[in-house]
Structure formats: structure tokens, C-alpha cells
C-alpha positions in Angstrom: -2.4 67.3 135.0 -2.0 67.3 131.5 -1.8 64.1 129.6 1.7 63.3 128.3 1.9 61.8 125.0 4.0 58.6 124.9 6.0 59.7 121.9 7.6 62.6 123.9 8.9 60.4 126.8 10.0 57.3 124.9 13.1 57.6 122.8 13.3 55.2 119.9 16.8 53.6 119.4 17.4 52.3 115.9 20.4 50.3 114.9 22.2 51.4 111.8 21.1 49.5 108.7 24.7 48.4 107.8 25.3 46.4 111.1 23.8 42.9 111.1 24.4 39.8 113.0 26.6 37.2 111.0 24.0 34.4 111.2 21.3 36.8 109.8 23.7 37.7 106.9 24.2 34.0 106.0 20.5 33.3 106.0 19.7 36.2 103.8 22.3 35.4 101.2 21.4 31.6 100.8 23.6 28.8 99.6 26.1 29.1 96.8 26.1 26.7 93.8 29.3 25.1 95.0 27.8 24.4 98.5 24.8 22.8 96.8 26.9 20.6 94.5 29.1 19.4 97.5 25.9 18.4 99.4 24.5 16.6 96.4 27.8 14.8 95.8 27.9 13.6 99.4 24.3 12.4 99.3 24.9 10.6 96.0 27.9 8.8 97.5 26.0 7.8 100.6 23.0 6.5 98.6 25.4 4.5 96.3 27.1 2.9 99.3 23.7 2.0 101.0 22.3 0.5 97.8 25.4 -1.5 97.1 25.4 -3.0 100.6 21.6 -3.6 100.7 21.7 -5.8 97.6 23.7 -9.0 98.3 25.9 -10.3 95.6 25.5 -13.8 94.0 27.8 -15.5 96.5 25.9 -14.1 99.6 22.5 -14.9 98.1 23.6 -18.5 97.2 25.1 -18.9 100.7 21.8 -17.9 102.3 19.8 -20.4 100.2 22.3 -23.2 100.8 22.2 -22.5 104.6 18.4 -22.6 104.4 18.4 -26.0 102.6 21.0 -27.4 105.1 18.8 -26.4 108.0 15.7 -27.9 106.3 17.5 -31.2 105.6 18.7 -31.3 109.3 15.1 -30.7 110.4 13.8 -33.4 108.1 16.3 -35.9 109.5 15.4 -35.0 113.1 11.7 -35.1 112.3 12.0 -38.5 110.7 13.7 -39.9 113.8 11.2 -38.3 116.2 8.0 -39.3 114.4 9.2 -42.7 113.2 8.2 -41.9 109.6 10.6 -41.6 106.7 11.0 -38.2 105.0 12.5 -37.7 101.5 13.9 -34.6 99.7 13.6 -34.3 95.9 14.8 -31.6 93.5 13.7 -30.9 90.0 15.0 -27.9 88.1 15.0 -24.8 90.3 12.7 -26.2 92.9 12.7 -28.8 95.7 10.3 -30.4 98.1 10.0 -32.8 101.0 7.8 -35.9 101.1 6.5 -37.9 104.1 5.9 -41.7 103.9 2.6 -43.1 105.1 2.0 -46.9 105.2 -1.5 -46.6 103.7 -0.8 -44.0 101.0 2.9 -44.1 100.2 4.9 -40.9 99.6 2.9 -37.7 100.1 4.2 -34.1 99.6 4.5 -32.1 102.7 2.4 -28.9 102.5 1.7 -26.0 104.9 4.7 -26.7 106.9 8.3 -25.5 107.3 9.2 -28.4 104.9 6.9 -27.1 102.1 7.9 -27.0 98.5 10.2 -24.1 97.6 11.5 -22.5 94.4 15.0 -21.1 94.2 15.6 -17.4 93.2 16.0 -16.7 89.5 19.3 -18.0 88.1 20.1 -20.3 91.0 20.3 -24.0 90.2 20.8 -27.3 91.9 23.6 -28.6 89.7 23.8 -32.2 90.8 23.9 -34.6 93.7 26.1 -37.5 94.8 24.5 -40.3 96.9 27.0 -42.6 98.5 29.7 -40.9 96.3 27.8 -41.9 93.1 26.7 -39.0 90.9 23.0 -39.2 90.2 22.1 -36.3 87.8 18.8 -37.7 86.6 17.2 -38.3 90.0 17.9 -36.1 93.0 16.5 -37.8 96.0 17.6 -38.2 99.6 15.7 -40.3 102.1 15.9 -39.6 105.9 14.9 -42.8 107.7 13.7 -43.0 111.3 16.2 -45.7 112.1 19.9 -45.1 111.6 21.9 -42.4 109.9 21.0 -41.1 106.4 23.0 -42.2 103.5 26.0 -40.1 102.7 25.1 -37.4 100.2 26.2 -34.0 98.8 24.3 -31.5 96.7 25.9 -28.9 94.5 24.2 -25.5 94.0 25.3 -22.5 91.9 24.3 -18.9 91.1 26.5 -17.2 88.5 30.1 -17.9 89.3 29.4 -18.8 92.9 29.2 -22.4 93.9 28.6 -24.3 97.2 28.3 -27.9 98.2 25.9 -29.1 100.9 26.8 -32.5 102.5 26.0 -34.6 105.5 28.7 -35.4 108.0 29.5 -38.9 109.3 27.4 -38.1 112.4 24.3 -37.1 110.4 24.6 -33.3 110.5 24.0 -31.4 107.2 26.6 -28.7 106.6 27.8 -26.3 103.9 31.2 -27.1 102.6 33.6 -24.4 101.4 33.6 -23.7 97.7 34.8 -26.7 95.8 34.1 -29.2 98.7 33.5 -32.8 97.6 31.7 -34.7 100.2 32.4 -36.2 103.7 36.2 -36.2 103.5 36.1 -32.5 104.3 34.5 -33.3 107.7 37.1 -36.0 108.4 40.1 -33.6 107.9 38.8 -30.9 110.3 
């Protein structure tokens, strides 16, 4: 038998060069300038929305800090009652701290605890305080005693145009009042 060459038996079928699949044609031509600009515009809008929602405004940031201080004061009042030792809160400038009373040493600052000293974010201030409805701008101090409820107090905080008031209720809970709140009468009206 004679060897048969493969080229004689196999017939090659070629597609005409002008017929191409639609997806292949789109990949070969690339993106137009208009398509690229539309994609960049959509990405820019999405990035703008995400960055605007990721950075809280002054009011939200102040509310977060006021809520934190309310929870810390509530914790201090509870700890004073459970341990039988008085705890005090003081504020100076953009910072505040808690103190614990010891019979042998007097008032000592609380360190390495949830009630440690804290500094407020830049621009945020503690504007003033009322203790038993008497404004005391020079000395901001609240004492939580182990026996009986704490004295009636309210603390005003601000950041930019946002303002909140933090006050204790008649039953001893520390709450954040709506903007412009002025003490315990807000709790009575609810």
C-alpha cells in the first residue's frame, strides 16, 4: 500500500474573512470615548456618595459623643452604688475625667478603665453645666454618691452649630435631651 499524504484526504474549510461573531467585533474595536466618560462619571458619583455618607456631619459626631458621655455617667452612678464609693465627673476645656473617692487618699483619678480621662474631638466643647438648676461655668463637677440619687444636673455640649444637652432624670438615669433641652422638666412632660 502506498502511504497517503494527509493533505490529500483532509479538506480545509476556511471561513470568509468578512464574517465575524458580534462579540469578537466588539472586543476588537474597544471602548469609545463616550463610553469611558459615562463609566468615569458613574464611578465619580458613587465615590462622592460613599465619602459623603462615611464622614458624619457635626450633629452626628456630637450626638455620638454626648451618647458616650451619658452612658459613662450612667455607669459611674451605678458603680458608685455597687461599690459604696463616691465617683465624681469633672470637665475642663475639651476634656473630662472621672474620679474615685478613697477614705485614706481622697479623690484619685480613675485610670486604665472605661471611666478613664477622655479628650473631645477637635472643635467640640462642653459649654456649661447646671447643678440643681444653678449655672456653674467655673467648676464643672458632678458627684455620684453611693447612697441616694445624684443631684439634678445638665451638661451642654456643642460642635459648630449643633448643640445637645445631657441631663439626669428624676429616677437617676442620664439621658440626652433634644436640641435646646433645659433640664429635668423635659423628662416630666414625656
